[in-house]
C-alpha positions in Angstrom: 0.2 -0.2 0.1 0.9 3.5 -0.2 -0.3 6.9 0.0 -0.6 9.5 -3.2 -0.4 13.1 -2.7 -1.6 15.4 -6.0 -0.1 18.9 -6.0 -0.9 21.9 -8.2 1.6 25.1 -7.7 2.1 28.2 -9.7 5.8 27.0 -10.4 8.0 23.8 -10.4 10.2 26.0 -7.9 7.3 26.7 -5.3 6.7 22.9 -5.3 10.3 22.1 -4.4 10.7 24.3 -1.7 7.2 22.9 -0.3 8.8 19.6 -0.8 12.1 20.3 0.8 10.1 21.6 4.0 8.0 18.2 4.0 10.9 16.3 3.8 9.8 14.8 0.5 13.3 15.7 -1.2 16.6 16.6 0.1 18.6 20.0 -0.5 19.6 18.8 -4.2 15.8 17.8 -4.6 16.3 14.2 -4.8 13.4 12.3 -3.6 14.3 10.7 -0.1 13.5 7.0 1.0 9.9 6.0 0.5 9.1 8.9 -1.7 8.7 8.8 -5.4 7.6 11.7 -7.5 5.7 11.8 -11.0 6.8 12.9 -13.0 10.3 11.7 -12.2 12.6 14.5 -11.2 15.4 14.9 -14.4 13.1 14.1 -17.0 12.0 17.0 -19.5 8.2 16.3 -18.4 9.3 17.3 -14.8 10.5 20.7 -15.8 7.0 21.3 -17.0 5.0 19.2 -15.0 1.7 16.9 -15.5 0.0 18.4 -18.4 -3.7 18.6 -16.8 -6.6 19.2 -19.1 -9.9 20.4 -18.1 -12.7 18.4 -18.8 -15.2 19.7 -21.5 -18.3 21.1 -20.1 -22.1 21.5 -21.7 -23.0 25.3 -22.4 -26.5 26.0 -21.2 -28.2 23.1 -22.3 -26.8 23.9 -25.8 -25.1 20.4 -26.2 -22.5 22.1 -27.1 -19.0 21.3 -25.7 -16.5 23.4 -24.7 -13.0 22.7 -26.6 -10.7 21.1 -23.6 -7.7 23.6 -22.4 -4.7 23.1 -20.8 -4.1 24.3 -17.6 -1.1 26.7 -17.0 -0.3 25.6 -13.4 2.5 23.2 -12.6 1.2 19.6 -11.5 3.1 16.4 -10.0 2.3 13.6 -7.9 4.1 12.5 -4.9 3.8 8.9 -3.7 4.9 8.0 -0.4 5.7 4.0 0.8 7.5 2.1 3.3 8.3 3.3 6.9 7.5 6.9 5.6 4.0 5.5 4.9 3.8 4.1 8.4 4.8 7.3 9.9 2.4 9.3 8.1 -0.8 7.3 8.9 0.4 6.5 12.7 -2.5 7.0 15.3 -4.8 7.9 12.1 -8.2 7.2 11.3 -8.0 5.9 7.7 -11.9 5.2 6.9 -15.2 7.1 7.1 -18.2 5.6 9.1 -19.0 4.1 5.6 -15.7 2.4 5.3 -14.3 4.9 2.3 -10.9 6.1 2.7 -10.7 9.4 4.3 -9.0 11.9 1.8 -5.4 12.2 2.4 -5.8 15.6 3.7 -7.5 13.7 6.7 -5.8 10.6 7.1 -1.8 11.8 7.1 0.2 13.8 9.2 1.6 16.0 6.2 -2.1 16.6 5.0 -3.4 17.3 8.2 -0.7 20.1 9.1 -1.0 21.6 5.5 -4.6 21.6 5.8 -4.4 23.4 9.1 -2.1 26.3 7.8 -3.9 26.7 4.1 -7.0 27.6 2.9 -9.7 25.9 0.4 -9.4 26.6 -3.0 -11.0 25.6 -6.2 -9.9 26.2 -9.8 -13.0 24.9 -11.7 -11.7 21.3 -12.0 -10.8 20.2 -8.4 -10.6 21.3 -5.0 -7.9 21.3 -2.6 -6.0 23.0 0.1 -3.3 25.9 -0.8 -0.6 26.8 1.5 2.0 29.1 0.0 1.3 29.1 -3.4 0.9 25.1 -3.6 -2.5 23.1 -3.3 -2.9 19.8 -2.1 -5.7 18.3 -4.2 -8.4 16.6 -2.7 -8.2 13.5 -4.8 -12.1 12.8 -4.3 -12.6 15.9 -6.4 -11.1 14.6 -9.6 -13.7 13.2 -11.8 -11.4 12.0 -14.8 -7.9 11.0 -13.2 -5.5 11.5 -16.3 -2.7 9.9 -14.8 -2.6 7.0 -11.8 0.4 5.1 -10.5 1.0 1.7 -11.4 
């Protein structure tokens, strides 16, 4: 098992600053033990982030569909596994009353700390909590995931 965080930031550098503070990466932006970042650091795709396309929407019942648009923010995923995963969930409820996984912002120490300091944001496609120009996206608000860990 693992924990998957999804981030949106204005720039890659803002994400990297947050990732160093969160101990996801070292001072050279190399992922620490138990951390994987998608796209992989050092690849051309990492420079631009995951391309996110807004889902086309109906316009006033005309059945006319708006063209998809590429979002300009920088996006990435962070996977936490192993001992680091256990540290993140230690002592926290993982499921709601109906047996569904809670969002990572409620079931991980990082998510709770990040959420306590941030404000709720929505960008028309997803919702999340933003702190210092980086948003932790609530995975339950993503209608059509474009990338998933294998």
